[in-house]
N, C-alpha and C positions, 0 to 999 in steps of 0.2 A: 720400845721405839715410840717416839712422840708423834702425834698427828701433826702434819705440817703441810701448809699450802705454799711452801717456799719455792723459790726459783732454782733451788739447788739441782744441778744436773745429775746428781747421783741418786735422786729419789727413784725407786723402782716402778712407780706408777705415774703415768701421765694422764691427766684428766682434762679433756677438751670440753669447754663449757661456754655458756653465754651468761652475761650479767643478768640477774633477776629472773632467770629461767627456773620455774618450779621443779621441773624434771631434773635439772642439774643440781638444784639445792637438795633434793632427795638423795642423790648419790653422794654429794659432799657431806651430808650429815652422817651417812653410813661409813664413809671413809674415816671421818673423825671419830665416830663411835668405836670403830675397831682399831684406833690409833695407828692407822696406816700412813706411812710417809708418802706423800705425792706432790707433784707439781701441777699447778693449774695453768692451762693455756686457754686464754679467752679468744674466741673466734669472732669473725665478722658477723654482724647481725643479719645481713642479707644472705640467704641460701646460696645464691649464684656466686658469691665471693668466698665461699668456704672451701677453697681448693685444698688446703692442708688436710682438713678432715676427710675430704673425698679421697685423697691419695692414701691416707692411712687406713680408713675403715671402709671405703667403697660407698659411703653415703655422705650426704651433706648435713644430716641432722645431728643434733647433740642432745644428750651427752654421749661422749665416746671415752672409753677407758682403754689404755694400753698398759698391761701388767707384764713387766719384764721378768717378774718372779716366775710366772707360769707360761709366758709366751702368748698370752691371750690378748686379742684386740676385739672389743665388743662395743656395739651401739645399742640404743633403746634402754631407757632407764629401768624398766621392769626386768629385763634380762640382766643388766648390770647388777641390780640389787640382788637377784637370785644368785648370780655368780659370786658376789662378795660374801653373801651369807653362807653359801656352801663351801667357799674356799677359806674364808677368814673368820667366820662366825664360830659360835660355841662348839659346833660339831664339825668345823672345817678341817681341811687336810693340812693346812699350813701351821706347824707348831709354834712359829715365832710370833704369830698374831692372834692372841687370845682375846675374846670378847669379855667385857666386864660383866654384862648382864644380857641375860638373854632377851601410743601416739605422741611422740616427743616433738620438741621444737625443731 
């Protein structure tokens, strides 16, 4: 499976992010490193206008990842990175996604 930030609605992972957000970029790099297919949804820069993220994750901060493969919805970049590494990394539980090498906005 090739890493993709496409708008394809069949991508199993939805990644809610902000443009130029370093926490979001950290998650994006890991999604690409693990060759995970995902769709990016860019959110409003103002916290008070991030109603979509609030409805999905209960918070207005980004990044937020919704993984339909596992049913997980998660916020906070450090938590997302830990989740992606343990689920899709070298020792992860998902056999389809093998790794090649081993305070948010």
